[in-house]
N, C-alpha and C positions, 0 to 999 in steps of 0.2 A: 608352370601354368596349371592352375586348378581346373577342375571339371567345369565349374561355372564360367570361368574365363574362356575355356575351349569352346563351349557351346555359344557363348556370346559373340566371340570373334567369327566363328563359322557362320552364325546367323547374319552378321553384318556383311560377310563376304558374299553370301548368296543373295541377300537382300539388295545389294548393290547392282548385281546383274539382273535380278528380277525387276527392279525399278527401271533399268534401262530398257529391258524387253517390253515392259508395260507401257512406258512412254513411247517407244517405237510403234507399238500397235495403236496407241491413241493418235499419234500423228498420221499414221496411214488412214485411220478412220476419219479424221478431220479433213484430210486432203482428197478423200474419195467422194465424188458426187453421189448423193443419195446414200452415203454410207451410214452404217449403224453400228454402235458399240453394244455388243451383247453382254449380259450379266455373266453368262457362262465363261466368257473369255477372262473375266476377272478371276473367277474361281479357278480357271485353268492355270493362270500364273501363280495363284496362291498355292495350289496343290504342287506345282513344280517347285516352288520355293521350299515348301515343307519337305518334299521328297529328298531333294539334294541336301538339305540341311541335315536330315536324318541319316543320309548316306555318307556324310563326311567322315565318320570313323572308318568306314570301309575303304574310302579313298586314301585316307592317311595310312592305313595298314598296307594297301597296295603300293603306296609310295615307298614304304619301308621295305617291303618284301621284294619289289622289283625296281630297285633304285637305278636311275639313269645317270647319275653323276658319279657313281662308283667307277673306279678304274677297271676297265674290262675290254675285251676284244670287240671288234666291229660286229661280228656275227652275234655275239651275246647281247650287244646293245640293241641290235635289230629285233632279237627275240623279246627283249624286255619291252621295247616300244610296241611291238605287235600285241603283246599281252595286255598292255594298257588300252590299246584300241579295242580289243575284245571285251575287256571289263567295262569300258565306257559304253560300248554298244549294248552290253547286257543291262547295265543300269538304266540307260535311256529307254531301252525296250520295256523294262519293268515299269518305268514311269508312264509310258504311253498306255500300257495295259491298265494300270491303276486309274489313269484319267478316263479311259474308255469305260471302265466299270462304274466309276463314280458319276461321270458327267454324260455318258452316252445318251441316256434317255432325256436328260435335261436339254442337251444340245439339239437333239432331234425335235423336241417339242418347241424350243425357242426359235430355231433356225429353219425348221420345217424340212430337214434332211437327216437321214440316218447316218450314223458313223459306221462305215464298213471297214472290213479288214484292209481293203485296197487303200482307202483313205489314210488309215493309220500308217501303212507302209510308205505312202507318199510323204506324209509328214515326217516320218522317221528319216528317210533319205534326204529330204530337203533341209532338215534342221540338225542332223547329226553332227555336222561340222562345227556348228556353234556350241553344241553340248560338249563335244570332245575338246574344244578349245578351253572352255571353262574348267573341265575336268583336268586337263593337262596343266593349265595355269596353276591350279591348286597343288598338283603333284610337284611341279618344278619349284614353286615358291616354298613348299614345305621342305623339299630336299635342300634348297639353297640355305634356308634358315637353319636346318639341322646341321649342315656343314659349317656354317658360321658359328653356331653354338659349340660344335666340337672343336673348332679352331680356337675359340676363346677359352674353352676348357683346357686345351693343350697348352695355350699360352700361360694360363693360371698355374697349371701343373709345372710348367717349365720355370716360372717365377718362384713357385714353392720349392722346387728342387734346387734352384740357385740359392734361395734363402737358406735351405738346409745345408748346402755345401758351404755357404759362408759361415753358418753357425759351427759346422764341423771344423772349418779352418780356424775359426776363433778358438774353439775348444782345443785344437791341436797347438795353437800358439800359446794358449794358457798352460797347457801341459808342458810344453817346452820351457816356458818361463819358470814353471814350478820346478821342473827338473834342474834347470840351471840354478835357481834359487837354492834348491836342496844341496847342490854341489858347491855353490859359491857363497853360501851364507857364512857369516863370521864364525859361527861355532864350528862348522865343518872345516873351514880354512885354518882356523886356530888350531884345531886338533891335528890337522895334517901337517901344518908348518911346525907345530910343536914337536910332533913325532920326528920330522926331518931334522930339526935342530938337536933333539935328543940323540938321534943316531949319529949325527956328526960329532957331537961332544963325546959320544961313547966309541968313537973310532969305527963306527959301522957305516962307513961311506958307501959301501956297495948297496946296502939296504936303502939308504937315503936316496941314492941315485935311482934305484928301482921305483921308489915311491914318487919321485918327481917325474920320472918318465911315464909311469902309469897315469898320474894325474893329467899330464900333458896329452896323452893318448885319449883319455876320456873326454876332455874338453874338445879336442880336435874332432873326435867322432861325432859328438853331439852337434857341433857347428856344421860339419859336412852333410849331415842328414836332416837339417832343419827344414828343407824345402819339400821333403817327401812326406806324403800322407800315410803311406803304408810301407812296411818293411817285411822282409821274410823273417821267420822265426830265428834263422841263423844270424841275421844282422842284429835283431833285437837282443839275442843272447850275447853278442859281442859287447854291447853297451852294458848289459848286466854284469858280465864277467869283469869288465874294466872297473866298474864301481866296486864289486866285491873284492877285486884284487887290492884296492886301496884299503878297504876295511880289513882284509886279512893281514895286511902289514900293520895296521893300527892295533888289531887285537892280538898280534903275534901268534902264539901257539894255541890261543883259546878258541879260535874259529876254524871250523872245518866246513868246506863247501863241496858238495857233491852234485854231479850233473847226470841226468839220465834222459837224454834227448833221442827219441827214435829218429832214424834217418829219414823216414817217409814224412815226418812232420816238419823238417827243416825248411821246406819250400812253401809252407803255408804262410799267407800274408796276415798281418795283424797291425792295428794302428801303432804308429811309432811311439816309443816311450810308454807303452802300456804296461810293461813289466817293471819299469823303474819304481813306481810307487809301491808295488807289491814287495819288491826286495827291500826297499827302504822301510816299509812297515815291519818286515821280519827283523831288521837290524834294530830299529828304534824301539818297537814295542815287544820284541821277542827276546833277543839274546843280549841286549845291551847290559842288563844287570846280572848276567850269569858270570860266576867267577871262573869257570873252566868248562871245557868240553861243549862249547857252543857249536851247533850244527845247523846249517842251512842246506836244504836239498831242493833243487829245481829239476822237475821232470816234465816231459812233454811227450804226448803220443797222439796219433791220428786214429780216430774211430770213424771210419767211412768218410763222411763229409764234415766231420766235427773235429776241431782241434781242442785238446784238453791239456791245459798247463797247470801244474801244481807247484806252489812254493811252500815248503815245509820248514818250520823252525822248532827247535826243542826248548823254547822259552817257557815262561810260566803260563801262557795262554790267557784265559779270561782274567785271572787275578793280576797278571802283569799289565794288561790293558787298563784295568780299573785304577792301578796305581801309577800309570804313566800319563802325563799331561800331553795333550795334543788335540787339534781340531779335526783331524781326519780329512783335511782338505784334499790331500793327494788321492785318497781312495774315493772321495765324493766326486772328484774330477774324473777319475777313471770310470766310475759308473755312468756319469753323464756322457762321456765320449763313447762308451760301448752302446748306450741307448741311441745316440745319434747315428752311429755307424751301422748297427745291426738291428735296431728296434728290440723286439722281444725275443730275438733269436740268440742273444748273448746272455750268459749267466756268470755272476761273480758270487761265490759262496765261501763262507768261513766255517771251518770245522775246528772247534776248540774243546777237546774232551776235558772232563773235570780234573784229571790228573796233570794237566799241562799240555804243552805243545800247541801249535797252530798250523793249520793247513788251509791255504787259500787256493780255491779251484776256479779256474777261468775256462769257460766253454764258449767258443765262438765258431761260426761257420768257417770251414777251411777252404779258402780260395787259393789255388796254387799260383805261384808267380809265373809259371810257364804259360798260363792262360791269359796273362795280361799283355798289354801292348809291348812292342819292341823297345819303345822309349823307356818304359818303366823297368824292363829287364836290364837294359843297358845302364840305366841309372844305378840299379842295385849292384850290377857287376863292377861299376866304377867304385862304389863305396866299399865293396868287399872283393878285391881281386883274388883270383885263384893263385895259390902259391906255385 
C-alpha cells in the first residue's frame, strides 16, 4: 500500500463514521420540537473527522506495538487491552481539548452558553464508548488484515519452497541420469567389456571377474541410493571409489589413486553424486592421454562448519582441456545443483597451473548426518552397513 492509498482508505474509514454521527445528530434535530441545527455542530463533526484521520498512523503503530491477536497469556492480553483503553482515552481527550480551543468561543456565541470544563468531562464520559469502539475496530481490522497478509506470505513462501524442492529433485534426477549415462554409455561399456574379453583371452580370469564384480557393485550402489537427496561423504566416496576401481583396472598400472579423507569430515552431508562429475572430469580431461604415471588424489577435510573436498590430477591441465572435446554438461549440472542446495554458500573452483595438473576445490557448508532425522540416518546406515 502506498502512502496515498493509506491516507485515502483511512479518510474513507473515518468519513463513514462521521457521516453516521452527523446523520444521527440531524435526525435528533428534526425529531426534537423547536430544535435547531447549529453551524458549530457541523464544524464539530468536521474537526473530529480530521483529528482521527490525522491520528490514524498513531493508532496503526499502537496496533502493531500492542497486538491483541498475538499468542500470549491472559494477563498480558489484559495489559494490552488496558493500554489501548488508555491510548484511546488520551486521543479522545486531546480531540475534545482541540475542539474546545477552536470552537469554544463560537459555540458560546451561537448557543448562548459557555463551554466549561465540567461540560467537556460530561461529553467525554458520555461519548468515550463510541470513540473507543471506532478506535478498537480499526485496531482489530488492521491486526486481522496483517495476519491474513502474513498467512498469504507464508503460503507463497511455502509454495516457493516446494517449487525449489521440486527443482532440486529434478536436478538430482538429472544428475543421476547423467551419472548412469556416464557409466552406461556405449563408449564406457565397450571399453569395459573389451577389457573383460581381453583379460579372458589372456587367461586373466581373476582380473576379469574383479572388473565384472566392481561394475555390478557400482550399478547396484547407484540404484540403491537413487531416492536419497543427500549422502554422507563416506557414502559418496564409496561411489567414487567403485568408479575409480573400474578405471584402475582399465588403466592397469598407469593409474594411481590416493585418498586423504579426514575422519571428522566423513559424516558431513553433501548432495548425492556431486563428486562423480569431478572424478569423471579428472579421468576424461586430465589423465586419459597420459602414457604413464597417472595420478588422481581425492582429499577432504572439515574446517569448522565448512567441508572442503579437492580432486587433483596430474594431467596436462589447461592445455589438455583445450585439446579435449566435451560440453562440460556434468560440471554445469554440478554448479546448478550446488546453487539450488546452498545458494551462494557453495563454491566450485578450478586451479590449473601453467605447468599442468588440475585441482578442483569444492566448498560447501558441513551439516553433520548426526543432526538429521532418524529416518535419514537409518536410510544411510542401510546403504552402508557397519562391518
